[in-house]
N, C-alpha and C positions, 0 to 999 in steps of 0.2 A: 438232397435239396439242390435247386438250380444255383448256378454261380450268380454273383451279384448282377452281372451284365445281362443275364437271361431272365431276371425276374419279370414276370408278365403281369403288371398291375392293370386292372380294368376299372375305369370310372363308370359308375352306373348312371344311365341317363334315361330319359323318356319314361320315368315312373309315373304312376297315376295316384290319385288320392291326395288328401291333405298333408303336405310335407311339413314337418315341424320346423319351427323357426330355428335359426342357427344359435348355438349355445356352447357352453363349456361347463365342466363339473357335473355333467349328467352321467348316468350309468346305463348299461345295457346287458341283457341276458338273452339266451336263445332257448326257445322251446321248439324242437324239431326244426322246421324251416323258417320259423318266425323270429325276428329280432325285435325285442321289446325294450323300449327306451322310456326312462322316467327321470324327471327332475332336470337339474342344471339351471344355469342362469345366463342372461344377457339382457340388460335393461329390465331387470326384474327376474325373480325365480319362477321357473316353469312348474306347473302342477299337473299338466296333462300326461296321460299315458299314451304313447304312440307305438304303433306296431307296423313293422315292415315285413311283408311276405317276400322272401328271397326267390320263390318260385314264380309267383305271378307279377313280381316287380311292382307291388302296390302298397302304398301307405294307407292305414286307416286308424280311426280313433274309436276304440271300443267304448260302449256305454257302460262305464263302471258304476257301481252302486255300493252301498254299505258305508263303513267308516272310512271315507276317502281321506287319505293323509294330506296335510298341507304340502305345498311345493318345497323341495329341498335340493341342496346341491352338495357335492362331495360327500355323499352318503354311502352306506353299505347296501349292496344289492346282490342277492344270490337267488338261484333257482333250484328248487327241489322237485323234479317231475313237472307238474303243472301248477305248482304253487311258488310264489315269489315272496321273499322277505326283504323288507326295507328297514334299516336301522340308522338312526342318527342323521347327521348332516346339518347344514346351515339352513335355517328356515327364514331368516332375515339377517341383515348385516349385524354382526356381533352377537347374534342369538343362535345358539346351537341346540340340537335335540338329542335326547337319548331314548326316544320312543321307538317302539317296534310295531310294524304293520305287516299283515299277511294278505297277499292277493291270491285268490283262487282263480287262476286264469281260465279254467274251464267254464266259469260262470261270470268272470270279470267282477268278482265280489271281494271288496276290501273288508278287512276286519282288524281292529286294533287289539293286539294281544299284550298281556301283562305277565311276563315270566316271573317266577319266584326269585327273590334276591339270593345271593350266595349264602351258604350256611355260615360262612365267616367272611367278613369284609363287606364293603359297599357294592352296589351294582355299578355298572359303567356310568361315568359322568357324561353330560352332554359333550358332543365332539363333532368334528368334521375331519375329512382327509384320512380316516382310518382305513384299515383293510378288514374285510369281512368275508371269510372263506368257508365253503361248505365241504364236508366230507362225511359220507354216511348220514347218520342222523344228528350230526353236530355241526354248529357253526363256530368259527374261531375268530375272535375279535382281537386286533393288535393295534396299539398306538393311536395316533391322531393328534388333533390340536384342540385344546380346551381354552375357554376364556375365563381367566381368574377373576375378572371383575363382574360384579352383579349388575353393573350398568352396561347395557349392550352398546351404548355409544362410546364407552371407554374400554376399548379392547385391550386386555392384558394377556397376550398369548402364553400358553404353557404346552410344551411338547410332551407327548405321552409315550410310554413304552410298556403300559400295562397289558395283561393278556387274560382274556376271558373265554370261557367255553359255554355255549348255549345248546342245551339238549332239546331236540324237537320231538314232538309227538308224531306218530305215523299219520300221514294224510293231511292233518290240520292241527294247529295249536302247538304250543311249546311247553316244556316242563319248567326250566328255569336256568339261571346263570350259575356258574361255578368258577372258582379261581384255581386253576391247576397249579400245583407246586412244580416248578421247572428246575432243571439242573443246568449247570454251565453258565457262561457269561451271557447275559441278556443283551440284545441289540440296543444301541443308544436310542433315546427318544426321537421320534420322527413323525411327519405327516406327509401325505401325498406320495406315499410309497406304494409298492404293489406286493401282494402275497398270493401265491398259487399253491395248490396241494397236488402232489404226484406220488404214485405208488408204483414201483417197478413190478412187472409181471411176475418175476421170480421171487419177489420178496413181499411179505405181508405187512411191511412196516411203512405206512404212509408218512410223507414228510412235507412240511410246509416251507416254502422258500420265499424269503422277504428280500426285496431288492430296492435299493435307492431310497429316495425320499428327500425331505427337507428338514433341517434342524438348525436354522440360522444360515447354513450353507447346504448346497446340494450334495448328495451322497452317492457313492457307487459301490457300496459294500453289499455282499451277499451273505445271508444268514439262513441256516437250516434248523428246523425244529422237528425232531422225531416225535410223532404224535403218540407213539406207544410208550416210549420211555420218558417223554417230555424233557428231552435233553437238547439244549441249544448248542450249535457248533457253527464254525465259520469255515466252510469247505474251501480247500485249495482248488483254484481253477486254472485251466490252460487257455491259451488264446488271448485275444485283445478284449479287455473288459470295456464295455460301453462307457461313454463319458458320464460323470456324475449327473444325475437328473432327478426331477420330480414331475408329477402330473403326467407321467408316461402311462402306457398300458403294458400288461403282461398277459399272454394267452398261452395255454398249453394245448398242443396238438401232438399226439403220440408221446414221444419222450423228449420233446423240445419245448422250451419256454421262449416265446417270441416277445421281444421288447421293441416297442415302436414309439418314437416321438418323445415329447416332454420338454421341459425347460432345462437348458444346459448353461454352464458358465460362459461368460463373454470372451474369455481368453484375451483380456486386455483391450477389447474393442472400445474405441472412443465413442461414448454415447452421444456426445454433442454433434459429432460429425457423421454419425451412422445414418445412412440413407433411409433407414426404416424408422429412425427416431424412437428406438426401443429402450426400455429399461431392463429388459431381459431378452434372451434369444431362444426361440423355439428351434427344434430340430426335426428332421425327417429321417434321421438315421434308424437303421433297422438291423437288429442282431438276434441271434438265438443262442440259448444255452442248452447243450445236450445234458439232460438231467441224469443220464446214466454214466456219462464219462466226465462231467463237470468241465466241458470244453466250450468256450465261447467261439462263435463264428460270426463275422461281420458280413452282412448281406448288402447293406447300403451304408457307407461311411458318412460321417458328419461333414466331410470335405467335398463329397460328390455333389456337383451342381446338376440341376435338372432343367435344362434349357427348353425341352420339348413338352413340358408338363405331362410327362409320361408316368408320373407317380404322385402320390399325395404331397402337397407342399408342407413345409414345417408347421407343426402344431403341438399344442399341449392341452390337457383337460378334455381330450376327445374320448370316445368310447371305442372298444374293440370287442367283437364276439367271434368265436370259432363255430362254424357250422360244417360238420364233416371235417375235411382237411382244408377248408377255405376260411380265410380271415376277412372279416368285414370291419371297416373303419368309417365312423361318421362324425362330422363336425369337429368342434374344438376351436381354440383360439390360436391365432398365429402371431400375436404381438399386442402391444399396448401403445395407443397414440396419445402422447403426452398433451399435444395441443388440443385434442378433442376430449381428453380424459375419459376415454372409452376403450372397450375391447374391440378387437377386429376378429370376428368369428368366421370360420369356414362353414359352408353349407353343403359340402360335397360328400358323396358316398362312394367308397372305393372297396374293392375286394382283391385278394391275392390268393391264388392256389399255391399251397406250400409244397405239394408233392403230387406226383401222378396219381390218378384215381386207382382204387383197387379193382380187381377183376369182378365183373358182374356175375350174377348167377348164370347157370346154363340157360341156353335158349330153350324156350318152352313153346309147345304148339298150341295155338288157339283153334285153328281150323286149317284143314288141308283140302285142296281140290285136285283135279287132274293136272293142272298147270300152275298151281300157286300154293304158297303157304302163308297163313297169317300167324306170325310168331310174336312172342314177347319175352322179356327177361325182367328181373327185378330192377327197379330204379336204383341208381347209385347217386347219393346226394351230391349236389353242387357240381354237376358236370355240364358241359356244353354240347355234348353229342355222343353218339355211339358209332363205332365202326363195326359193321356186320359182314362176316365172311362165310363162304361155303366152299366145299369141294365135294366131288363125287367120283366114284369108280364102279358103281353098281349098275348093271345093264337093266333094260326093261324086263319086268317080271310079269308073266301071265298069272292071272288070279282066278281060282275057281270059286263057286258059291259056298264051298264047305271047307274053309281054311283051317289049318291046325296049329299054326304058330305065328307069332308076330313079335317084333320089338315094340315096346310100349313107350308112351310119352309122359313127360313130366308136366306138372300143372302148377299154376299159380293163381292167386286171387287178383282180379283186375280192379283198378280204381274206377268206379262208375262215374267220376266227375271229369275224366279226360275227354276232350272233344277236339274236333278239327281233323286235320290230316297230317301225316308224318312223311314228308317228301324226302327223297334222296337228294343230297346236295352234290352237285358236280365239283365245286371247288371251295365253297365257303359255308361254314356252319351258320353264319348269320342269315342265310337265305332259307333256312329250313323253317317250315311252318309247323303248327302244333300237331300232336299225335292223333291217330285215328281213334274214334270212339271204340272202346273195347267191346267184344262180343262174348265168345266163350273162351275158356282156358282148357288145357289138356293135361293129362296126368301120366306119369311114368313110373315104372318099377313095380308092376303088378302082374299077377296071373289070375285067371278066372277059372273056377272049378265047380263041377256039379257035386262033388263030394269033398268033405273037409280034409280027407286024409291023403289026397293026391299031392305029390310034392312038386314045388315050383323049381324050375331050372334057373341057374344064375350064370348064363353063358357070357363069354367075353365077346369082344368085337369080332374076333376071328370066328367064333361059333355062329355069329349072326350071318357072316358071309357064307359059311358052309351050309347053314340052314336054308338060306335063300337059294343056293345052288342046288341043294338036294331036293327041294320041294317047290316046284314051280307054282303051286297053289297058295303058297304063303303070301300074306299081304299085311300091310301095316295096320296096327291097332291105334286109332287116334281117339283117345278117351276125353270127353269134354267135361271139364270141371266147372260146375255151375255154382259160382260163388259170388254172384252179383246181388246187391240189395235191391236195386230199382228194376222192376220188370219192364219189359218192352220187347220189341222184335229182337230175336237172337240173344235174349238175356234170360236169366232165371234168378231164383232166390237163394240166398245164403240162409240156411235154416238152422236155428239153434237157440239156446239160452245163454246169454253171456252178459258180463258187466261191461258197461261202456268205457272205452278208452278214447279220450277225446282228441280229435284232430282239429287244431285251431287254424283253419285255412281261410284265407279271404276269398270272397266270391268275385270272379270277374263278371261284371254285369251282363255282358253279351252271352256268356256261356254258363251262368250260374244255375245250379239246380234249384228247384223251387222248394226244396225241403231241407230242413236242418233239425238236428237234435237239440232240444232246448235244455236238457238237464244233464248233470254230471253222471248220473247213474241211470241209464236207460235200459229197461228190461226188454229184450227182444223175444217175442212169443214164438212158440214152436209151430207157427203157421208160415204162410208165405210172407216174407219180410217186406214191409213197405217202410219208407223213410218218413218219420214224423216231421211236422213242420212247425217252425217258429222263427222269428227273425232274431239275429244276433248281431245287428249293427255291422254288416259287412263281413262278418266272420262266419264261416261254416264250421259247425262242430259236429263231427261224425263219429260213429262208434267204430270200434277197432276192426270190424269186418272189412272196412275199406282201406285199412292200413297194413294189415298183417299179410305177408306172403305165405301162401301154402305151397310147399314144395317137398316132395319125397327126396330122400338122400341118395337114392340109388343112382348109379351112373346111367347116362342115357344110352350108352352102347351095350347095356345088358339086354338079354332076351329072356322071355318067360314062356314056357310051353302052355298053350291054351287048348282046351277041348274043342270039339266040333261046334259046340254052342257058344263059342267065345265071342267077345265083342270085337268087331272088326270094321274096317273100311271107313272112309271119311265122306262127309257130306260135300257134294260138289255144287257150290253156289256160283262160282265164277264162270264166265263164258270161256269156251275152249280157245286157247291161244295157239297160233301156228308155230311149229317148230322151226327154229332158225336154219336156213340153208347154208349158213357160213361154216358150220361145224358138223361133224358126224353125230348121229343120234346116240351113239354109244359114248358116254363121257369118259370112258377109260382112256380114250385117245389123249385126254388132257393130262393124264397122270404120268409123271416120269417114273422110271423103274426105281422101286425101293422108296419112293416118297410121294406125298400128295401135294399138289399145288393149290394153295388157298387163293380164291378169287373174291374180290370185293363185291358185295351186294350194294353197298353204298354207305353213306354216313347219315344217321337219323337223329333228329332233335330229341325225340322221346323214345320210350322203351317198348314200342311196338313197330312192326314192319310188315307190310304186305309184299311178299317176295314172289315175283313172277319171272325175273331175269337176274342175271349177274354179269359182271364184266370179266372179259378174258384178257389176261396180261400177255402180250407178245413176248416171245423168248428174247432175252437180252435187252428189252426196251421197257423201261419203267420211268416215264416222264413224271417228275415229282413236283407237286405244288405244296404250299405250306398252309397248315391250319394251326395257328398258335405256334408251338414248337414241335408239332407233329408232322411227319412226312406221310403224305397220302398220294396215290396216283392221281394224275389229271384224267378224270373220267371221260372228258371230251375226246381224248385220243384213243379210247379203248372200244373194242367191239362188244356187243351185248349178246348173251346167250339165253334163250328161253328155257324154262324148266320143262321136263319131259314127263309124260304120264308113267306111272308105275316104276319110278326110279328113286333110289335112296340118295339123300343128300345129308352131308354133315355140316353143322353150323357151329360157329363160335363168335363171340362178340367182345369188344373192348370199349371202355369208356374213354372219353377225351375231355381234358380240361386245359387250363392255361399252361400247364407244365408239359403237355403232350399226350400221347396215347399210352394208356396203362396196359397191364398184362391182359391176355385173353382169358375168357372163361373156359371151363371144361367143355368138351365137345358133346354136342347133342346130334342125334341122327333121326331123320324123319323120311317118310316115303310119300311121294305123290300118288294119287288115287286113279282108279279106273272108273269111268262113269257107270251109273246104273244102280248103285246101292242107296238105301234110304238114309235120310239125315238122322240126327240125334233127336230123341224126345226132348220136349222143353217144358218150362213152367212146372217144375217138380214141387210138390207140396207134401208136407208131413204134419200129421196131427195125431195126438194120443187118443186111444179109445180103450174100452175095457179089456180087449183081447191083446193089446200091444200098441201098435201104431198103424195108422192108415197112410199108405203111400200112393200118391196119384201123380199123373203127368198129362201133358198134351201131346198129340201126335206130332211127328216131324213136320216141319214146314216144307220140306222137300222129300216126299215119300218115294219118288221115282217109281211109281206103280202102286199096286195094292199092298197094304201092310198085312202080312199073314199072321204075325204073332209078335208079342213083346216078351222080353226076358228081363227079370229084375234079379240083381245079385247083391249079396251082403258080404263085406270083408269079415273073415272069421279068424279066430285064434288058432294058430298051429305052431308046432315046434319050429318050423322054418322062419316064422315071423320073429320068434324069440332070438334065433341066431342071426337073423338079418331083418331088423325092424322095417327097413325100407321096402321089403319085398312082400307086398300085400297078396293074400290068397282069398279068392272069392268063391262063395257057394251060391248056386242058383236057388232062389226062394220063390220064384213065380215064373210061369210060362203060360201065355194065353192071349186072347184078343182084347180083353178089357184093358182100360188105361188106368187101372188102380189095383191094389192088392192089400191084404192085411199081413203085416209082419208080426208074428206072435211073440209073446214074452219069452217062450222057450227058444225061439230062433235068436232073439236079441241077447239072450244069456250067453250065446256062443260068439257074439260080435267082438271083433277086434277094436280096441280103442286106439285110434291113431293120434299120436302126440307130435306130429310134425310141426304143428303150430299150437293149437289148443286141443284139449280132448274132444274127439269127434268119432262118430260111427259113420262108416263110409258105405254108400250104396251106389250101384250102377244100374242104368236102365238102357236097353237098346231095342231097336225095331228091326224086323226082318221082312224083306219082300221076296219076289221071285228069285232074285239074284243072291240073296243071303243077308246076313246081319250087317247093319251099318254101325256108325260110331256110337259109343255109349255116353250118356249124360252121367257124370259123376257128381254126387252130392255129399258134402261133409256135414252131417247133422251134429252141430255143436252141442256139447253136453254141459248142462248146468250142474252145480255141485250136488244138489239133491238127487237128480236123476242118475248121476254118475255113481253116487253111493248106493242107490237102489240096485243098479246093475251089478255093482261089486258084491253086494250082499246076496243077490240071487245066485251068483257064481259060487259063492261059499256054500250056499245051501245045496246046490247041485253036487 
């Protein structure tokens, strides 16, 4: 974690959509990139549900329906997948609730649920300021404040320390309340405390941590409840304990519990002479507790003043959510004006990156030309950009029309809703524009065979070099993974049967797709997939095909022996670019003896890049500029180098956030092409028939001459795949001029079921012209449960 002076708070500005009014006592949860806020009060209790999309920087109000709950404040609010539970809270002054509501966020559908009462004892009484924590299929309720008076205008407060367990049904609904029998000393009664649940990776015993709260006076004690043994204890901690407080927030990221804000004691401050005329004092202090070592660390002390408004001002009753390793804070109150008899609420939204981002996935090839690569990598949540680097020491390679070996490429599923461009930033991340609309993706870690018993090689990086040196006819296999849902130029279908997993993303009006999925369980047919349409009030709900990344686990520097009919070469769409005269054509000159020099391609806002040049670092000269806390070269001082046809390049990528540049990904290696080979077939379709399935496709958009034949391949089961699941082996199932073929049930019985994301059968289709075979289109045919069982049973029968 960064030192206190290096905390890089960011205030969010320029958001769009209906911004909720400032408030306190509200609650928030996160569903993927969405921050969902409910309740709270300021001049009346709020009953709207607000959603903020942290990716698009947009607020929206979903059109909720069903048993809509009344507005409430200081309530319990937890998220289980895409359902949210609300319990209790203040519904009006002096009147508290003990009702339970469930929101299915995939449909914005509210439902009032009635759990069974405990087998012994009463159900929870109406309350506010309690903690309500989720772990597994159970919610844990502790403490809060009740009103002893039946008259809501005559408030007789009673602090609680009772403990309840609520069992949930899978997906929707609840079973009922129970009152666990606990051991040890129970924490004193309290309200406006926090409770989080954490389980060490090496230990199967989850623990609930209760901190602070109010019981006539503010508290700073920490309590631990082992949820397996139901034993309370008071752990001994190291470091400086935060000041006693209530109405603070506690958020867990990794093994740390972050405590921010809240009410703290006055420390003898004279209320009458206080310049803020407060009856209490809010704080902006920020600490965390390492839950593995029980050590407190102060990041922002209560005495540190912020004269530059570089971090959130003091507040209490705010909300905080963790998305990835980033903490978001919104609203809350920063004091009480006696003269006005009113709260002073904040309306600002802040975030803080708590650690450097993790390494992204390996760089994966979308498309290669003679002088460029279109590459992508998996998105890392809550980052501000990516640093892409390459190096090379492979000389130009001549390529014949009948190659025999190639390194293969790794593939991912593209998000069909990304639009815009993804420019390189010379000096500032804020200047980057949106990413390029995705086209194809590429796949790695495979070999193609005409017979199922031929063994695939698993060479190392060294064997790649020796293979290239030994056979000048070798060239790169760039296999295109067609996993897009929306068809169009340079796209294809993701084919399969699957249950819908909803992505609740807001639509940017200028770039929104015209289609959304309207139900929580959308069945995708085994035809070309088109997105169904219906409006969801500014929220796009997509099935999982646009969320899940497909990626084989094999390293990118592995090679696989391919036969003469192998899939090879890449479609050349881009115009030829001249080679730079500033450096020799053989990039080995860049590489120092015994090491490789990594050169920056640039910094990109999104997870795709069109690479045609890279920057050369002069020896002993690295002029540095700052991006956040990350050092990057000043690109305006560097020379550019064009990519060269027929040359191998190694890539790696690192993510950047407010804490700096994270670790680099594993290395991927791709090769630029030589012109003249056909492009990949497109618009692949699969449908069932009595013989098996019907596989069809469209000719390449860039045939580069006459198409002589097509070849279709099926990934098959072999002993090699069992030993190395990431190393696919293919058998040719068709060769001819037609753009369709029948795959028989007997052939499908030998199919390998790929589990890299969800169960799928893998096909590849490539075209051949006078110069040879071009790149293959790869399709993962997603398997429904019934079809999967049918295949499994046929194998048993065989």
